[in-house]
VOTIVEX-986479 format. One line per 3 residues: number of its first residue (from 1); their letters; for each residue y, x, z of N, C-alpha, C. Coordinates in nm, 2 decimals. Each point is the difference from the previous one (the first is absolute). Last residue first. Example, Ala and Ser with C-alpha at 12.3 -4.5 7.8 and 13.67 -1.06 7.14 Angstrom:
% VOTIVEX-986479
2) sa) -0.22,1.28,0.71,0.11,0.09,0.00,0.11,-0.08,0.08; -0.57,0.03,-0.01,0.12,-0.09,0.00,0.12,0.09,0.00
***
This chain:
% VOTIVEX-986479
104) qrg) -13.06,-6.80,10.22,-0.06,-0.13,-0.03,0.03,-0.02,-0.16; 0.13,0.40,0.20,-0.12,0.00,0.00,-0.06,-0.12,-0.07; 0.45,0.08,0.13,-0.01,0.04,-0.10,-0.14,0.00,-0.05
101) nma) 0.14,-0.19,0.40,0.03,-0.07,-0.08,-0.04,0.06,-0.15; -0.05,0.26,0.39,-0.09,-0.10,-0.02,0.02,-0.11,-0.09; 0.31,0.35,0.06,-0.12,0.05,-0.05,-0.13,-0.09,-0.01
98) ela) 0.42,-0.13,0.17,0.02,0.03,-0.11,-0.12,0.05,-0.06; 0.00,-0.01,0.44,0.01,-0.17,-0.05,0.01,0.01,-0.17; 0.08,0.41,0.28,-0.16,-0.08,0.01,-0.05,-0.10,-0.07
95) elr) 0.47,0.16,0.03,-0.09,0.08,-0.09,-0.15,-0.03,0.01; 0.29,-0.22,0.30,0.04,-0.02,-0.13,-0.08,0.06,-0.10; -0.04,0.15,0.43,-0.06,-0.14,-0.03,0.01,-0.05,-0.11
92) dli) 0.21,0.41,0.11,-0.13,0.00,-0.01,-0.10,-0.12,-0.02; 0.47,-0.03,0.09,-0.01,0.07,-0.14,-0.15,0.01,0.00; 0.13,-0.14,0.39,0.02,-0.12,-0.10,-0.05,0.06,-0.14
89) dtt) 0.03,0.32,0.36,-0.13,-0.13,0.00,0.01,-0.08,-0.08; 0.36,0.31,0.04,-0.11,0.05,-0.06,-0.12,-0.08,0.01; 0.39,-0.15,0.21,0.01,0.00,-0.19,-0.11,0.09,-0.03
86) eia) 0.03,-0.04,0.45,-0.04,-0.13,-0.04,0.00,0.00,-0.15; 0.11,0.39,0.23,-0.14,-0.04,0.03,-0.03,-0.13,-0.10; 0.44,0.14,0.04,-0.08,0.07,-0.10,-0.13,-0.02,0.01
83) krq) 0.25,-0.22,0.32,0.05,-0.07,-0.14,-0.10,0.09,-0.11; 0.03,0.16,0.46,-0.07,-0.13,-0.04,0.00,-0.06,-0.14; 0.28,0.38,0.10,-0.18,0.02,0.00,-0.07,-0.10,-0.02
80) mei) 0.42,-0.08,0.10,0.02,0.04,-0.12,-0.15,0.04,-0.04; 0.10,-0.12,0.43,0.00,-0.09,-0.11,-0.01,0.01,-0.13; 0.07,0.33,0.36,-0.15,-0.05,0.00,-0.02,-0.13,-0.10
77) laa) 0.41,0.19,0.06,-0.07,0.09,-0.09,-0.13,-0.04,0.00; 0.29,-0.26,0.25,0.03,-0.04,-0.14,-0.09,0.11,-0.09; 0.00,0.03,0.49,-0.07,-0.10,-0.06,0.02,-0.03,-0.15
74) igq) 0.26,0.33,0.26,-0.17,0.04,-0.07,-0.06,-0.12,-0.04; 0.43,-0.09,0.11,-0.01,0.10,-0.11,-0.13,0.05,-0.03; 0.08,-0.28,0.39,0.03,-0.07,-0.14,0.00,0.09,-0.11
71) aeg) -0.05,0.17,0.43,-0.14,-0.08,-0.05,0.02,-0.06,-0.10; 0.38,0.16,0.19,-0.06,0.13,-0.05,-0.14,-0.06,-0.07; 0.28,-0.31,0.21,0.06,0.07,-0.12,-0.10,0.10,-0.07
68) pal) -0.11,-0.16,0.43,-0.02,-0.12,-0.07,0.06,0.06,-0.17; -0.14,0.39,0.38,0.12,-0.13,-0.02,-0.03,-0.06,-0.11; -0.36,0.26,0.30,0.08,0.00,-0.14,0.07,-0.13,0.00
65) dgt) -0.25,0.10,0.37,-0.01,0.13,-0.04,0.09,0.01,-0.12; -0.09,-0.41,0.29,0.12,0.07,0.00,0.00,0.18,-0.07; -0.35,-0.40,0.03,-0.02,0.11,0.11,0.14,0.07,0.03
62) ava) -0.05,-0.31,-0.37,-0.03,-0.08,0.12,0.02,0.09,0.12; 0.01,0.22,-0.43,0.14,-0.08,0.02,-0.01,-0.08,0.14; -0.41,0.20,-0.16,0.10,0.12,0.04,0.16,-0.08,0.02
59) qil) -0.38,-0.25,-0.18,0.00,0.02,0.15,0.09,0.12,0.07; 0.00,-0.14,-0.46,0.09,-0.10,0.08,-0.05,0.03,0.17; -0.18,0.29,-0.33,0.15,-0.01,0.00,0.07,-0.11,0.06
56) kgl) -0.47,0.02,-0.04,0.04,0.14,0.08,0.17,-0.02,0.00; -0.20,-0.34,-0.29,-0.04,-0.01,0.13,0.06,0.11,0.12; 0.03,0.09,-0.47,0.11,-0.10,0.06,-0.02,-0.05,0.12
53) aas) -0.35,0.25,-0.18,0.14,0.08,0.02,0.11,-0.07,0.03; -0.44,-0.21,-0.10,0.03,0.09,0.13,0.11,0.07,0.03; -0.04,-0.20,-0.41,0.01,-0.12,0.10,0.00,0.07,0.15
50) vge) -0.06,0.27,-0.39,0.16,-0.05,0.01,-0.02,-0.10,0.09; -0.41,0.14,-0.03,0.05,0.10,0.03,0.16,-0.03,-0.01; -0.31,-0.29,-0.21,-0.03,-0.01,0.14,0.09,0.13,0.07
47) atd) 0.04,-0.04,-0.48,0.07,-0.11,0.07,-0.03,-0.02,0.16; -0.03,0.50,-0.21,-0.07,-0.11,-0.03,0.10,-0.13,0.06; 0.11,0.46,0.04,-0.06,0.01,-0.13,-0.09,-0.14,-0.06
44) tsp) 0.29,0.20,0.41,0.05,-0.11,-0.07,-0.10,-0.03,-0.12; -0.10,0.25,0.50,0.01,0.02,-0.15,0.04,-0.12,-0.07; 0.15,0.05,0.50,-0.13,0.00,-0.07,0.02,0.00,-0.14
41) lei) 0.36,0.20,0.37,-0.03,-0.16,-0.06,-0.13,0.04,-0.09; 0.37,0.23,0.37,-0.13,0.02,-0.06,-0.03,-0.15,-0.05; 0.52,0.21,0.06,-0.11,-0.08,0.07,-0.16,0.00,-0.08
38) kvl) 0.55,0.22,0.05,-0.13,0.04,-0.01,-0.09,-0.12,0.04; 0.53,0.08,-0.19,-0.08,-0.08,0.11,-0.15,0.04,-0.04; 0.57,0.16,-0.04,-0.14,0.03,-0.06,-0.10,-0.07,0.09
35) rqa) 0.52,-0.18,-0.03,-0.08,0.11,0.05,-0.16,0.01,-0.05; 0.58,-0.14,-0.18,-0.17,-0.01,0.03,-0.06,0.07,0.06; 0.50,-0.13,0.09,-0.09,0.10,-0.09,-0.11,-0.05,0.01
32) pap) 0.41,-0.31,-0.04,-0.07,0.06,0.10,-0.10,0.09,-0.08; 0.47,-0.09,-0.20,-0.11,-0.09,0.02,-0.10,0.08,0.07; 0.55,-0.03,0.05,-0.14,0.08,-0.08,-0.10,-0.07,0.03
29) kph) 0.47,-0.26,0.01,-0.10,0.06,0.13,-0.10,0.08,-0.11; 0.50,-0.07,-0.17,-0.11,-0.05,0.02,-0.10,0.06,0.08; 0.52,0.01,-0.09,-0.09,0.08,0.10,-0.13,-0.07,0.00
26) vfp) 0.34,-0.22,-0.28,0.06,0.14,0.01,-0.10,0.09,0.06; -0.10,-0.46,0.05,0.02,0.02,-0.15,0.02,0.16,-0.01; -0.04,-0.21,0.43,-0.11,0.03,-0.08,-0.02,0.04,-0.13
23) aak) 0.43,-0.07,0.23,-0.08,0.12,0.05,-0.14,0.00,-0.07; 0.37,-0.35,-0.02,0.00,0.08,-0.11,-0.12,0.14,0.02; 0.14,-0.36,0.34,-0.05,-0.07,-0.12,-0.06,0.11,-0.10
20) eaa) 0.23,0.17,0.38,-0.13,-0.06,0.03,-0.07,-0.06,-0.13; 0.44,0.12,-0.05,-0.07,0.13,0.04,-0.14,-0.05,0.00; 0.29,-0.32,-0.01,-0.01,0.04,-0.15,-0.09,0.10,0.02
17) wak) 0.16,-0.17,0.40,-0.10,-0.09,-0.05,-0.03,0.05,-0.13; 0.35,0.24,0.23,-0.17,0.01,0.07,-0.08,-0.07,-0.05; 0.43,-0.03,-0.18,-0.07,0.11,-0.04,-0.12,0.02,0.06
14) ske) 0.27,-0.38,0.14,-0.06,-0.02,-0.15,-0.05,0.15,-0.03; 0.17,0.02,0.40,-0.09,-0.09,0.03,-0.04,-0.02,-0.15; 0.37,0.24,0.03,-0.10,0.08,0.06,-0.15,-0.09,0.00
11) dsa) 0.42,-0.11,-0.34,-0.04,0.04,0.12,-0.12,0.04,0.06; 0.27,0.06,-0.48,-0.09,-0.07,0.06,-0.02,0.05,0.14; 0.30,0.20,-0.32,0.06,-0.11,0.06,-0.13,-0.10,0.10
8) pdh) -0.06,0.41,-0.29,0.06,0.03,0.12,0.05,-0.15,0.08; -0.44,0.09,-0.31,0.14,-0.07,0.00,0.07,0.02,0.12; -0.45,0.12,-0.12,0.08,0.11,-0.06,0.13,-0.05,0.02
5) lvg) -0.34,-0.27,0.14,-0.02,0.09,0.08,0.11,0.11,-0.04; -0.07,-0.41,-0.28,0.06,-0.01,0.18,0.00,0.13,0.07; -0.19,0.00,-0.42,0.15,-0.01,-0.03,0.05,-0.01,0.16
2) lm) -0.46,0.01,-0.07,0.08,0.13,0.04,0.13,-0.03,-0.04; -0.23,-0.35,-0.02,-0.02,0.02,0.15,0.08,0.16,0.02
***
């Protein structure tokens, strides 16, 4: 495409086509700027709190206070917290089972 643009023998129609096709590669669009999002969420220290936070997040999207893409980023953070709670709970249960098995 750049060859067509720089070739003096190329006609104007070919140059216009090449310029249109090459433009996204030569001049890529900048990524959209992220905005700071503030939303009041309940504590996510428990599984119930995580569930409540996700509910509030969904409500904010439904009312238009938050864009779906913005909510997705926050939901990913909440999901990491849920996994941490789950892992801690599983570890506590495993340790309790091992302690009971060791006593028998």
